[in-house]
C-alpha positions as CSV (number, residue, x, y, z in Angstrom):
1,M,0.1,0.0,0.0
2,E,2.9,2.4,1.0
3,R,4.1,2.3,-2.9
4,Y,0.7,3.4,-4.4
5,G,1.2,6.6,-1.9
6,Y,4.7,7.7,-3.5
7,D,3.0,7.0,-7.0
8,L,-0.1,9.4,-6.3
9,R,2.5,11.7,-4.9
10,D,4.5,11.8,-7.9
11,L,1.4,12.2,-10.2
12,V,0.3,15.2,-8.2
13,R,3.6,16.7,-8.1
14,A,3.6,16.4,-11.9
15,L,0.8,18.8,-12.3
16,P,1.0,22.2,-13.2
17,F,-1.1,23.5,-10.1
18,E,-0.1,26.5,-8.4
19,D,-1.3,26.8,-4.8
20,G,-5.3,27.3,-4.8
21,A,-8.6,25.7,-5.9
22,Y,-8.8,23.8,-8.9
23,Q,-12.1,22.0,-10.6
24,S,-11.6,18.3,-10.7
25,G,-13.9,17.5,-13.9
26,I,-15.7,15.5,-11.5
27,A,-19.0,17.1,-10.2
28,H,-18.9,18.4,-6.8
29,V,-15.3,17.7,-6.1
30,T,-12.7,20.6,-5.8
31,I,-9.3,20.0,-5.7
32,Y,-6.9,22.1,-3.2
33,R,-3.2,22.6,-3.4
34,S,-1.3,24.1,-0.6
35,T,2.5,23.9,-0.1
36,T,2.6,27.0,2.8
37,E,2.6,26.4,6.5
38,T,-1.1,28.1,7.1
39,I,-3.9,26.3,4.8
40,A,-7.0,28.5,3.8
41,M,-9.7,26.0,4.5
42,P,-12.5,26.2,2.0
43,Q,-16.1,27.2,3.5
44,T,-18.1,24.6,2.8
45,R,-20.9,22.1,4.5
46,N,-20.1,19.4,2.2
47,P,-18.2,16.1,3.1
48,Y,-14.6,16.3,2.9
49,L,-11.3,14.1,2.1
50,Y,-8.2,15.6,2.8
51,V,-5.2,13.1,1.8
52,V,-1.7,14.1,3.0
53,L,0.9,13.5,0.5
54,D,3.9,14.7,1.9
55,G,5.1,16.5,5.3
56,T,2.1,16.5,8.3
57,L,-1.0,18.4,8.5
58,R,-2.7,19.4,11.5
59,L,-6.5,20.1,11.3
60,H,-8.4,22.3,14.2
61,T,-12.3,21.1,14.0
62,P,-15.1,21.9,16.5
63,S,-14.1,18.2,18.1
64,G,-10.5,19.4,18.8
65,M,-6.9,18.8,17.1
66,M,-5.8,16.0,14.7
67,D,-2.6,15.2,13.3
68,Y,-2.0,13.3,9.9
69,M,1.4,12.1,8.5
70,A,2.0,11.4,4.9
71,G,-0.1,8.6,3.5
72,Q,-2.9,9.2,5.9
73,Y,-6.3,10.7,4.9
74,A,-9.2,12.3,6.7
75,I,-12.8,12.0,5.5
76,S,-16.0,13.3,7.0
77,Q,-19.3,14.8,6.2
78,I,-19.2,16.8,9.7
79,N,-16.6,18.6,11.8
80,T,-15.5,20.5,8.6
81,P,-11.9,22.0,9.8
82,I,-11.9,25.1,11.1
83,S,-8.2,25.9,10.5
84,G,-5.4,23.8,9.3
85,A,-1.7,23.7,9.3
86,V,1.4,22.4,7.7
87,T,3.6,21.1,10.8
88,A,6.4,19.5,8.6
89,F,7.8,19.8,5.5
90,S,9.4,17.6,3.0
91,A,12.2,18.6,0.7
C-alpha cells in the first residue's frame, strides 16, 4: 500500500498546479493544493476528504485537533475543519 502513496504523490507533483483551488472535472469535487504552512480552509458544509501526500497536516475541528502524516487521510461529512496548518515539510 505504501508504494501507491508514493506513486500518487509523484503524479500530483507533476501536475502544473500552483497553490489554490481547482475544479476536478468530477461533479462537486474541488482540489485544493497548499505548499504553505497556513492552509486556507474551504468554507463548505459538504463532505470532505484530505489526503496528506507529504509532510504532516494538523486540522483544527470543532471536536479538537488532529494530526495526519504522509499517507494518511481524513474523510468526514461532519466536523469541517476550522483551520489547518502544515507542521512538517518535505524537500
